[in-house]
Backbone bond lengths (Angstrom), bond angles and torsions (degrees), N, CA, C in turn:
res aa  C-N    CA-C-N  psi(-1)  N-CA   C-N-CA  omega(-1)  CA-C   N-CA-C  phi
1 M - - - 1.426 - - 1.508 110.90 -
2 V 1.277 113.90 134.41 1.500 121.01 -176.36 1.546 107.40 -89.17
3 A 1.332 113.33 131.92 1.560 113.48 177.12 1.495 108.60 -72.40
4 E 1.406 112.46 152.88 1.381 123.91 171.52 1.482 110.55 -56.56
5 L 1.383 119.87 149.82 1.444 122.18 177.71 1.577 106.84 -78.33
6 L 1.339 111.79 136.66 1.425 119.83 175.38 1.471 112.32 -110.34
7 T 1.329 119.61 143.75 1.440 118.32 -177.99 1.646 102.61 -115.70
8 L 1.378 107.27 170.25 1.529 114.49 178.34 1.542 109.11 -62.23
9 R 1.325 115.43 -30.57 1.421 121.04 -178.02 1.497 107.40 -68.11
10 D 1.338 117.62 -46.02 1.462 122.14 -178.85 1.571 107.75 -59.77
11 L 1.248 115.42 -41.25 1.491 121.45 -174.61 1.570 107.73 -68.44
12 R 1.367 118.40 -40.94 1.419 127.54 176.99 1.527 107.94 -62.04
13 V 1.297 118.20 -41.67 1.556 121.69 -174.18 1.580 101.24 -68.44
14 Q 1.330 118.95 -48.79 1.413 123.93 -177.14 1.598 111.27 -56.28
15 T 1.311 114.91 -45.34 1.513 122.51 -179.82 1.455 107.41 -63.68
16 L 1.306 120.18 -47.02 1.546 123.38 -175.75 1.551 103.17 -66.64
17 K 1.278 121.80 -46.32 1.485 123.11 -177.30 1.631 108.07 -61.44
18 E 1.290 116.10 -38.88 1.484 120.47 176.10 1.567 111.30 -63.16
19 R 1.350 113.48 -43.60 1.445 119.23 -178.69 1.450 109.59 -64.27
20 K 1.287 121.52 -44.74 1.493 129.21 -179.77 1.520 113.57 -62.41
21 E 1.339 115.74 -47.84 1.477 116.65 -173.24 1.469 109.93 -79.47
22 G 1.437 115.27 150.82 1.432 119.96 -179.58 1.476 112.53 -82.12
23 R 1.311 115.73 -25.71 1.513 123.33 179.28 1.486 113.96 -109.63
24 L 1.291 120.42 161.02 1.412 122.96 174.73 1.532 113.84 -47.57
25 T 1.356 116.09 135.41 1.471 115.35 177.39 1.608 106.82 -97.30
26 K 1.243 114.46 163.35 1.424 124.38 -176.76 1.529 109.39 -78.92
27 M 1.326 117.68 130.91 1.400 121.32 178.44 1.527 109.02 -125.21
28 P 1.347 120.49 149.50 1.402 120.96 178.13 1.554 109.58 -63.93
29 A 1.331 117.84 148.47 1.487 123.95 179.36 1.567 110.29 -49.66
30 T 1.332 113.32 -35.42 1.506 116.49 -171.33 1.507 112.11 -94.49
31 F 1.281 119.74 9.18 1.445 126.86 -173.41 1.613 113.60 -50.55
32 Y 1.328 112.63 -50.91 1.447 118.13 -179.54 1.531 112.77 -66.56
33 E 1.315 115.56 -34.45 1.415 120.27 175.29 1.510 109.46 -68.04
34 Q 1.363 119.70 -39.36 1.459 120.45 175.81 1.483 114.82 -60.92
35 I 1.385 115.26 -39.50 1.479 119.57 173.80 1.497 113.69 -56.93
36 K 1.380 112.84 -45.99 1.417 121.15 -177.81 1.589 110.95 -61.47
37 N 1.371 111.81 -40.62 1.521 119.66 178.53 1.459 107.33 -62.59
38 L 1.412 120.00 -48.58 1.422 121.90 -179.68 1.518 112.89 -58.39
39 E 1.305 117.67 -44.67 1.430 120.75 177.84 1.485 113.71 -61.43
40 N 1.311 117.76 -35.95 1.439 125.71 -179.91 1.521 106.46 -69.33
41 Q 1.353 120.96 -42.83 1.390 125.24 176.78 1.572 111.50 -55.23
42 I 1.379 112.99 -54.51 1.394 116.96 -178.47 1.594 110.95 -62.48
43 K 1.212 118.12 -32.17 1.588 119.47 -178.36 1.463 101.71 -70.08
44 N 1.334 122.22 -41.33 1.604 120.29 -177.58 1.486 108.79 -63.70
45 V 1.318 120.28 -40.87 1.414 123.11 -179.63 1.602 109.10 -63.97
46 I 1.338 115.39 -42.18 1.472 115.01 175.20 1.530 111.05 -59.93
47 E 1.272 117.54 -49.96 1.479 123.55 -178.54 1.605 107.06 -54.93
48 N 1.213 113.79 -41.63 1.531 116.28 -173.81 1.520 120.03 -89.64
49 S 1.251 115.01 4.26 1.447 120.41 -172.86 1.540 112.61 -117.76
50 N 1.207 117.71 26.30 1.476 120.92 178.30 1.456 115.42 -59.60
51 D 1.366 121.74 -29.20 1.484 121.92 177.91 1.461 114.17 -88.88
52 N 1.334 118.34 -4.71 1.477 125.96 -171.79 1.588 104.07 -121.71
53 I 1.362 113.83 95.27 1.483 121.38 -171.76 1.515 109.18 -64.82
54 K 1.367 115.74 -41.14 1.493 117.87 -174.56 1.484 109.65 -68.39
55 R 1.319 114.26 -37.63 1.495 122.04 -173.75 1.639 102.12 -70.40
56 L 1.255 117.37 -42.92 1.470 120.96 176.84 1.534 113.12 -60.67
57 E 1.327 116.92 -45.18 1.498 120.97 176.55 1.488 112.64 -63.17
58 K 1.251 118.66 -42.78 1.513 127.20 172.72 1.514 111.30 -54.40
59 S 1.384 113.66 -50.61 1.481 118.19 -177.71 1.504 113.27 -72.36
60 N 1.287 120.41 -29.62 1.465 120.21 170.65 1.468 115.32 -70.59
61 S 1.409 111.97 -32.37 1.429 116.42 174.65 1.562 111.64 -68.72
62 D 1.211 112.54 -44.64 1.495 118.58 174.76 1.512 114.00 -59.18
63 M 1.313 121.96 -39.72 1.400 128.72 173.40 1.614 112.38 -59.73
64 R 1.337 113.69 -47.54 1.431 118.72 175.68 1.541 114.14 -59.68
65 K 1.311 114.86 -44.61 1.509 123.21 174.62 1.540 111.74 -58.91
66 L 1.286 115.00 -44.78 1.424 123.54 177.75 1.576 111.59 -57.63
67 M 1.340 114.29 -49.37 1.418 122.64 -177.32 1.526 109.20 -66.07
68 D 1.301 118.83 -40.70 1.451 125.01 177.76 1.550 110.94 -59.03
69 L 1.341 109.19 -55.18 1.527 116.78 -179.24 1.571 111.65 -61.47
70 K 1.250 116.68 -40.78 1.449 120.34 -175.84 1.595 106.73 -68.53
71 L 1.320 118.86 -41.38 1.464 121.33 176.54 1.545 111.20 -63.75
72 D 1.279 116.35 -44.14 1.469 125.12 -177.31 1.564 107.73 -60.54
73 L 1.301 112.63 -47.66 1.514 118.08 -178.61 1.538 113.32 -66.31
74 H 1.329 116.81 -39.01 1.379 124.30 176.80 1.637 110.65 -62.85
75 K 1.218 110.90 -43.67 1.602 117.81 178.61 1.474 110.06 -60.50
76 L 1.335 115.45 -50.78 1.479 122.11 179.36 1.524 111.05 -56.84
77 R 1.314 117.09 -50.06 1.430 122.57 -175.05 1.563 109.30 -68.67
78 E 1.257 120.00 -40.06 1.433 121.15 176.18 1.498 112.01 -62.82
79 R 1.240 121.18 -41.88 1.345 125.84 175.65 1.580 112.75 -55.50
80 K 1.291 112.93 -51.41 1.497 120.34 177.33 1.522 111.48 -66.00
81 L 1.345 116.98 -36.70 1.519 116.79 174.89 1.553 111.54 -63.78
82 T 1.269 113.56 -36.56 1.558 119.50 -174.58 1.638 100.98 -70.19
83 D 1.339 120.31 -41.40 1.418 117.82 179.49 1.629 111.52 -66.76
84 L 1.288 115.06 -37.38 1.468 116.12 173.84 1.514 114.97 -65.10
85 A 1.347 116.70 -34.05 1.484 123.32 176.95 1.534 106.42 -61.30
86 R 1.383 116.43 -47.75 1.433 120.16 -175.28 1.446 112.23 -66.54
87 E 1.406 119.77 -36.64 1.369 121.67 172.28 1.573 114.27 -63.33
88 K 1.304 113.57 -40.53 1.474 120.14 -178.09 1.639 107.28 -63.50
89 V 1.332 116.64 -45.95 1.416 119.06 -179.34 1.497 114.01 -69.29
90 N 1.295 115.13 -22.29 1.529 120.79 178.59 1.494 107.45 -81.75
91 G 1.277 119.73 -2.16 1.511 119.63 175.06 1.560 108.24 90.54
92 Q 1.249 118.75 4.64 1.497 117.52 177.14 1.557 107.72 -76.01
93 N 1.292 115.93 178.81 1.440 115.68 -179.64 1.535 105.56 -123.59
94 P 1.312 117.39 79.00 1.511 117.41 -176.79 1.525 112.28 -71.34
95 N 1.296 116.23 152.86 1.445 123.75 177.98 1.566 108.59 -78.12
96 T 1.298 117.56 107.48 1.513 123.94 -179.42 1.497 109.80 -102.94
97 D 1.351 120.68 20.66 1.431 120.07 179.04 1.456 113.11 -66.15
98 N 1.290 121.47 -32.53 1.451 122.99 -178.11 1.507 117.29 -92.26
99 V 1.460 112.46 8.43 1.482 113.20 173.79 1.527 108.28 -74.63
100 H 1.287 113.31 126.53 1.509 119.43 178.91 1.483 108.44 -69.34
101 P 1.333 116.88 144.45 1.492 121.58 -179.66 1.570 113.20 -51.05
102 N 1.348 115.63 -36.79 1.485 119.01 175.73 1.516 112.13 -67.24
103 E 1.340 121.18 -14.25 1.433 122.40 -171.15 1.516 109.70 -101.84
104 S 1.391 115.16 -11.06 1.452 115.63 -172.18 1.582 112.04 -64.99
105 E 1.341 119.03 -39.64 1.462 120.54 175.00 1.506 111.46 -58.92
106 Y 1.282 121.26 -40.82 1.469 124.54 176.23 1.476 111.04 -57.05
107 L 1.320 116.00 -47.86 1.421 124.63 -178.02 1.513 109.71 -63.62
108 E 1.314 122.54 -45.46 1.359 122.90 -176.45 1.567 110.50 -73.54
109 S 1.381 116.35 -26.60 1.458 119.27 175.90 1.519 110.28 -70.31
110 I 1.296 116.58 -43.30 1.446 120.35 -179.39 1.528 109.37 -61.15
111 C 1.392 117.69 -43.23 1.359 120.18 179.68 1.581 111.40 -58.96
112 S 1.289 114.07 -42.08 1.442 120.61 179.33 1.562 111.29 -62.21
113 V 1.358 115.41 -43.80 1.497 119.98 178.11 1.505 108.14 -61.79
114 I 1.230 117.93 -45.64 1.521 122.63 -176.86 1.517 108.37 -60.25
115 E 1.286 116.87 -47.05 1.527 122.77 -175.47 1.525 106.48 -67.34
116 K 1.299 121.29 -42.31 1.403 121.31 177.94 1.518 113.23 -64.13
117 H 1.290 116.29 -41.90 1.446 122.51 176.58 1.531 111.73 -59.61
118 R 1.240 117.04 -42.96 1.436 124.07 -179.65 1.533 111.45 -66.36
119 E 1.376 116.39 -37.86 1.482 122.06 178.45 1.454 109.84 -61.08
120 N 1.402 116.56 -39.98 1.442 120.28 -177.76 1.507 113.72 -76.71
């Protein structure tokens, strides 16, 4: 199955939505694959635009925007996943419906670290 195309605008909207919401937001299962595809598309444009300076500059700018948005989104989600892990370890019943399948391992690892730290 081919993932839907993602644009920088879509990524910006998702990042702003994540920043605004207090809890994790829902993301499509293919979201991280879509980001990777977008990054590869921009890399291809950069590689193929050596004779077109304006296109190269625009593509480089797009790549910087992509990296900044991606980093911002990861930071926001990691912070929220850490909060979820703390709630889980405290015996609360946090809503983990919006945890992306790629983030489940991170959540479980953080829970494990918190539990070990508390034991010590």
